[in-house]
ZAMAR-536282 format. One record per residue (C-alpha): residue number from 1; y, x negated, z. Coordinates in steps of 0.05 Angstrom, whole numbers. Layout:
BEGIN
<NUM <Y X Z>> ...
# end
This chain:
BEGIN
<1 <0 0 0>> <2 <66 -33 -22>> <3 <120 -41 30>> <4 <194 -30 25>> <5 <227 -99 11>> <6 <272 -102 72>> <7 <288 -176 70>> <8 <307 -180 -5>> <9 <349 -117 2>> <10 <383 -148 63>> <11 <398 -210 23>> <12 <427 -168 -34>> <13 <472 -133 17>> <14 <496 -201 42>> <15 <512 -222 -29>> <16 <550 -157 -37>> <17 <593 -173 24>> <18 <609 -243 -4>> <19 <630 -215 -72>> <20 <672 -159 -43>> <21 <706 -191 17>> <22 <766 -225 -18>> <23 <793 -162 -49>> <24 <796 -127 19>> <25 <857 -169 38>> <26 <882 -196 -30>> <27 <889 -132 -70>> <28 <952 -91 -76>> <29 <959 -16 -88>> <30 <961 18 -155>> <31 <1002 81 -158>> <32 <945 129 -141>> <33 <922 84 -84>> <34 <992 82 -55>> <35 <996 158 -58>> <36 <929 168 -23>> <37 <946 117 30>> <38 <1013 151 42>> <39 <976 217 55>> <40 <930 180 103>> <41 <990 153 141>> <42 <1021 223 145>> <43 <956 244 180>> <44 <949 182 223>> <45 <1018 189 256>> <46 <1008 265 261>> <47 <1072 278 222>> <48 <1035 322 172>> <49 <963 328 196>> <50 <945 383 147>> <51 <985 352 90>> <52 <1022 418 84>> <53 <1084 383 56>> <54 <1046 340 6>> <55 <1028 357 -66>> <56 <954 349 -53>> <57 <908 363 -111>> <58 <843 333 -85>> <59 <795 347 -27>> <60 <817 309 35>> <61 <756 274 64>> <62 <777 203 42>> <63 <848 212 69>> <64 <823 232 138>> <65 <774 174 140>> <66 <830 126 120>> <67 <873 156 175>> <68 <822 134 226>> <69 <834 61 209>> <70 <910 59 213>> <71 <913 64 289>> <72 <862 7 292>> <73 <897 -42 244>> <74 <969 -16 239>> <75 <1008 -2 174>> <76 <972 -53 131>> <77 <942 -39 62>> <78 <872 -61 79>> <79 <867 -5 131>> <80 <863 45 74>> <81 <809 4 39>> <82 <759 1 97>> <83 <723 67 83>> <84 <709 48 10>> <85 <691 -23 28>> <86 <640 -1 79>> <87 <613 51 30>> <88 <607 -2 -25>> <89 <565 -46 21>> <90 <519 10 41>> <91 <511 32 -32>> <92 <469 -29 -48>> <93 <412 -17 2>> <94 <418 57 -10>> <95 <404 47 -84>> <96 <343 6 -66>> <97 <318 61 -20>> <98 <328 113 -75>> <99 <288 71 -124>> <100 <233 61 -72>> <101 <227 136 -59>> <102 <224 151 -134>> <103 <178 95 -158>> <104 <147 60 -98>> <105 <158 -8 -130>> <106 <191 -62 -88>> <107 <211 -107 -147>> <108 <245 -49 -183>> <109 <282 -30 -119>> <110 <308 -101 -108>> <111 <328 -109 -181>> <112 <367 -43 -181>> <113 <402 -62 -117>> <114 <420 -130 -146>> <115 <450 -98 -208>> <116 <494 -53 -164>> <117 <515 -115 -124>> <118 <533 -154 -187>> <119 <566 -103 -233>> <120 <639 -122 -242>> <121 <662 -50 -236>> <122 <628 -39 -169>> <123 <656 -105 -143>> <124 <728 -94 -162>> <125 <729 -21 -140>> <126 <699 -35 -72>> <127 <763 -58 -38>> <128 <808 -2 -63>> <129 <839 62 -36>> <130 <813 103 -95>> <131 <768 164 -82>> <132 <711 145 -128>> <133 <675 91 -87>> <134 <665 140 -30>> <135 <644 195 -78>> <136 <592 148 -108>> <137 <563 133 -39>> <138 <556 207 -20>> <139 <524 224 -87>> <140 <471 169 -82>> <141 <459 188 -9>> <142 <447 260 -31>> <143 <399 239 -86>> <144 <362 196 -35>> <145 <357 254 13>> <146 <327 297 -43>> <147 <277 243 -59>> <148 <258 237 14>> <149 <249 313 20>> <150 <307 318 69>> <151 <332 383 42>> <152 <384 401 94>> <153 <413 331 92>> <154 <416 335 16>> <155 <460 396 22>> <156 <504 363 75>> <157 <512 299 35>> <158 <528 335 -30>> <159 <578 377 9>> <160 <611 313 33>> <161 <615 290 -39>> <162 <650 355 -58>> <163 <698 345 1>> <164 <714 277 -28>> <165 <725 296 -102>> <166 <711 356 -145>> <167 <679 310 -197>> <168 <616 314 -154>> <169 <601 381 -187>> <170 <584 344 -251>> <171 <525 313 -215>> <172 <496 380 -191>> <173 <448 384 -251>> <174 <419 316 -231>> <175 <411 340 -159>> <176 <376 403 -181>> <177 <333 364 -229>> <178 <309 318 -174>> <179 <293 378 -130>> <180 <252 407 -187>> <181 <214 341 -196>> <182 <196 341 -122>> <183 <171 413 -126>> <184 <224 444 -82>> <185 <206 516 -66>> <186 <253 572 -48>> <187 <252 554 26>> <188 <275 482 11>> <189 <331 506 -34>> <190 <354 553 21>> <191 <355 496 71>> <192 <397 454 23>> <193 <445 512 15>> <194 <450 520 90>> <195 <471 447 95>> <196 <522 455 39>> <197 <557 520 57>> <198 <590 499 123>> <199 <625 442 89>> <200 <651 487 34>> <201 <676 534 88>> <202 <712 475 121>> <203 <746 459 54>> <204 <769 531 44>> <205 <794 538 116>> <206 <832 472 111>> <207 <866 493 46>> <208 <884 562 71>> <209 <911 532 136>> <210 <958 486 98>> <211 <980 529 40>> <212 <957 601 51>> <213 <923 597 -17>> <214 <867 557 -49>> <215 <908 516 -97>> <216 <871 449 -98>> <217 <833 462 -162>> <218 <893 494 -196>> <219 <937 435 -177>> <220 <886 384 -202>> <221 <877 419 -269>> <222 <953 424 -276>> <223 <963 350 -260>> <224 <904 331 -304>> <225 <933 368 -364>> <226 <872 414 -372>> <227 <806 401 -407>> <228 <798 409 -482>> <229 <753 385 -538>> <230 <773 320 -570>> <231 <805 326 -638>> <232 <767 297 -697>> <233 <816 240 -705>> <234 <807 221 -632>> <235 <732 213 -633>> <236 <726 143 -662>> <237 <783 112 -621>> <238 <755 145 -558>> <239 <685 119 -574>> <240 <711 48 -581>> <241 <753 54 -517>> <242 <693 78 -477>> <243 <648 24 -506>> <244 <698 -29 -489>> <245 <704 -2 -418>> <246 <628 0 -410>> <247 <620 -73 -431>> <248 <674 -93 -382>> <249 <644 -52 -326>> <250 <574 -81 -330>> <251 <591 -149 -362>> <252 <586 -161 -437>> <253 <517 -194 -437>> <254 <484 -139 -397>> <255 <518 -87 -441>> <256 <491 -116 -505>> <257 <422 -119 -474>> <258 <429 -49 -448>> <259 <433 -16 -518>> <260 <365 -40 -544>> <261 <334 -32 -475>> <262 <353 41 -471>> <263 <328 53 -543>> <264 <262 21 -526>> <265 <259 58 -460>> <266 <270 125 -495>> <267 <210 111 -540>> <268 <167 91 -481>> <269 <184 151 -437>> <270 <173 199 -495>> <271 <105 170 -509>> <272 <81 172 -436>> <273 <26 222 -421>> <274 <-4 222 -351>> <275 <-72 240 -382>> <276 <-77 171 -413>> <277 <-100 119 -363>> <278 <-56 59 -376>> <279 <-31 4 -329>> <280 <37 38 -329>> <281 <10 95 -287>> <282 <7 53 -225>> <283 <73 89 -212>> <284 <75 160 -184>> <285 <69 212 -238>> <286 <137 242 -219>> <287 <171 176 -235>> <288 <163 189 -310>> <289 <200 254 -300>> <290 <253 217 -261>> <291 <261 168 -319>> <292 <273 223 -368>> <293 <320 260 -321>> <294 <363 198 -308>> <295 <365 181 -382>> <296 <385 251 -404>> <297 <437 256 -349>> <298 <470 189 -366>> <299 <472 205 -440>> <300 <498 275 -426>> <301 <552 249 -378>> <302 <574 199 -431>> <303 <576 251 -486>> <304 <616 298 -442>> <305 <669 246 -428>> <306 <672 226 -501>> <307 <673 294 -534>> <308 <723 324 -486>> <309 <793 295 -482>> <310 <783 265 -414>> <311 <824 202 -399>> <312 <786 137 -411>> <313 <790 113 -339>> <314 <744 62 -307>> <315 <737 102 -244>> <316 <697 156 -281>> <317 <641 106 -295>> <318 <633 85 -223>> <319 <585 141 -199>> <320 <542 128 -260>> <321 <530 54 -247>> <322 <476 61 -193>> <323 <438 108 -239>> <324 <445 59 -296>> <325 <421 3 -251>> <326 <358 44 -235>> <327 <346 57 -309>> <328 <354 -16 -328>> <329 <308 -38 -271>> <330 <255 12 -294>> <331 <263 -11 -366>> <332 <250 -83 -344>> <333 <190 -59 -305>> <334 <162 -24 -366>> <335 <173 -85 -409>> <336 <134 -129 -361>> <337 <76 -81 -363>> <338 <66 -106 -433>> <339 <57 -177 -405>> <340 <-1 -169 -355>> <341 <-14 -244 -353>> <342 <49 -255 -311>> <343 <41 -250 -236>> <344 <86 -199 -199>> <345 <122 -254 -161>> <346 <138 -292 -225>> <347 <162 -228 -258>> <348 <208 -212 -199>> <349 <237 -283 -193>> <350 <247 -286 -268>> <351 <285 -220 -267>> <352 <331 -243 -211>> <353 <345 -310 -244>> <354 <360 -277 -311>> <355 <404 -225 -278>> <356 <445 -278 -241>> <357 <454 -320 -303>> <358 <477 -260 -344>> <359 <523 -232 -290>> <360 <551 -288 -248>> <361 <610 -305 -293>> <362 <635 -233 -298>> <363 <618 -219 -225>> <364 <656 -279 -200>> <365 <716 -260 -243>> <366 <714 -190 -212>> <367 <709 -221 -143>> <368 <775 -256 -156>> <369 <808 -195 -187>> <370 <811 -223 -258>> <371 <782 -163 -296>> <372 <822 -101 -317>> <373 <783 -57 -270>> <374 <796 -24 -204>> <375 <849 -61 -164>> <376 <875 -133 -160>> <377 <928 -173 -126>> <378 <978 -154 -181>> <379 <963 -80 -184>> <380 <1029 -59 -152>> <381 <1069 -100 -203>> <382 <1108 -131 -146>> <383 <1130 -66 -112>> <384 <1113 -93 -43>> <385 <1160 -152 -54>> <386 <1217 -108 -76>> <387 <1206 -60 -18>> <388 <1210 -119 30>> <389 <1280 -134 4>> <390 <1301 -64 26>> <391 <1266 -66 93>> <392 <1331 -74 132>> <393 <1374 -29 89>> <394 <1419 19 129>> <395 <1407 93 136>> <396 <1430 131 75>> <397 <1410 77 25>> <398 <1388 108 -41>> <399 <1336 76 -88>> <400 <1334 105 -158>> <401 <1267 100 -193>> <402 <1227 128 -251>> <403 <1163 86 -253>> <404 <1142 66 -182>> <405 <1157 125 -137>> <406 <1087 129 -105>> <407 <1090 56 -87>> <408 <1158 65 -55>> <409 <1133 124 -15>> <410 <1081 79 17>> <411 <1120 14 26>> <412 <1184 49 49>> <413 <1145 100 90>> <414 <1181 86 156>> <415 <1245 56 128>> <416 <1314 86 121>> <417 <1315 87 45>> <418 <1315 152 6>> <419 <1278 147 -61>> <420 <1309 189 -116>> <421 <1267 199 -179>> <422 <1304 207 -244>> <423 <1271 234 -308>> <424 <1315 197 -359>> <425 <1377 154 -364>> <426 <1427 211 -374>> <427 <1402 245 -311>> <428 <1413 180 -272>> <429 <1484 173 -300>> <430 <1500 246 -281>> <431 <1475 235 -210>> <432 <1515 171 -202>> <433 <1578 205 -229>> <434 <1571 261 -178>> <435 <1548 222 -117>> <436 <1553 148 -132>> <437 <1621 136 -103>> <438 <1609 161 -32>> <439 <1602 91 -4>> <440 <1526 93 9>> <441 <1488 32 -15>> <442 <1451 49 -80>> <443 <1398 10 -117>> <444 <1360 17 -181>> <445 <1288 -8 -193>> <446 <1271 -23 -266>> <447 <1212 -56 -301>> <448 <1226 -126 -325>> <449 <1215 -104 -397>> <450 <1255 -78 -456>> <451 <1246 -5 -433>> <452 <1299 -19 -380>> <453 <1355 -35 -430>> <454 <1374 37 -449>> <455 <1379 55 -376>> <456 <1422 -6 -360>> <457 <1467 9 -419>> <458 <1476 83 -399>> <459 <1493 65 -327>> <460 <1544 14 -350>> <461 <1575 63 -398>> <462 <1584 111 -339>> <463 <1628 58 -307>> <464 <1579 27 -257>> <465 <1561 -46 -250>> <466 <1490 -71 -239>> <467 <1477 -134 -200>> <468 <1405 -161 -194>> <469 <1390 -174 -121>> <470 <1313 -182 -121>> <471 <1259 -194 -172>> <472 <1183 -194 -174>> <473 <1138 -210 -232>> <474 <1149 -142 -265>> <475 <1204 -107 -227>> <476 <1279 -122 -219>> <477 <1320 -90 -164>> <478 <1393 -78 -181>> <479 <1449 -60 -134>> <480 <1494 -7 -163>> <481 <1568 -20 -154>> <482 <1615 39 -165>> <483 <1681 36 -204>> <484 <1719 47 -139>> <485 <1686 -14 -108>> <486 <1707 -58 -165>> <487 <1778 -30 -166>> <488 <1789 -36 -91>> <489 <1792 -113 -91>> <490 <1840 -111 -150>> <491 <1886 -63 -114>> <492 <1884 -106 -51>> <493 <1902 -167 -93>> <494 <1960 -129 -125>> <495 <1985 -109 -56>> <496 <1981 -181 -32>> <497 <2018 -206 -94>> <498 <2074 -154 -85>> <499 <2081 -170 -11>> <500 <2086 -244 -27>> <501 <2140 -231 -79>> <502 <2180 -190 -28>> <503 <2175 -246 23>> <504 <2194 -298 -28>> <505 <2257 -258 -48>> <506 <2277 -249 25>> <507 <2273 -324 37>> <508 <2314 -338 -26>> 
# end
């Protein structure tokens, strides 16, 4: 009877911690991360515990978990990353446990866990404040509970996934399919529903308590722009964009091996018949059904995100990567069945060596934040540096902004600066004309690119002067000087000159 590979899985978890630790303290916030962390701080200081004053469009579980860490560490960015970082570490052994429950093969479990540990996308998303790493953890935990016949826990864990992000509903077919594979009867489905319903009630009660309506889904669809079929002219560019994102997410070498592996795997799974006694049927019979289910779901998920005009965002691939890792590990296992002369130990060691050689370059780059995925040290484009320049600004200071408002909300959370968003240059000029001469300090944050020139020109044409007072790699902070401020020194100089002339005449 094979045993669960505790030591190799533990070693893979240690490797995971090594690869993910730097980003916990080195990364900076993208706009969405800054917004989510701001909501968590509103909860943590009990200023808006139900987020009643916030434009929330997502379920709140992550925000409340983040809020638990702010009293422990203070107002630092890595406090908001702890829930995802912990979940990303636990995801590796959890993937191994899921594979073990499905296939009862220790080598396949370790290989799948190693893939999850080494994928660049899982590395660079681990130390972020995005919602998707926590969502991925809850989903894999729910699938593991189904595979372990823990029906009530499966409902609870899937409910926690829904409390994290609505995207969890896309994985319901996979959850139901696994239940069918494990011969769930009506009683088991009822237990799963009993575990799920209380969490849905909590979500509804929370939303009604804060708004009096259930607006989360409506707000999310509105902010998302709705869901529609892709136009014909969009299909090819979208296909290329998703393909490029896939090869970055799993590393180019593994991506190019993945395409023929999946093709070969499709042929193998379609040809399998449990009535034929072959060496491949050392695995449980249900594992072949699991292979087909995972393959169909991954292909269906990819087609859905391609054929519908859904943004090509890396975060949407994250929940799929553990499933892809399982499929690749199974494909490797099937390939080695064709080579019975190799010993199991040699097969396992060879797989790990090959995997490390194929992945280490991309994985190490992701460890150091050098891939265009997730978060990195330059994600905020220097907003933290600019905010530091305004840390001691007096009460009533106004910061005009169009591009970085969510970052300012976080970094100026407890400061005395009011952030005023403007939609276009003329709106900014109108505001300055009406209020810009009241004596309050006013600043303007602009990207260090050509898009800032029309705004600078419009402000100057309105009679205001811009003086650069701080600069990061991609943002310049200007102080806005009103016409009255520039005229006041001239008037004082004129008064001094006239007084001097009078005195000179008196002496004469």
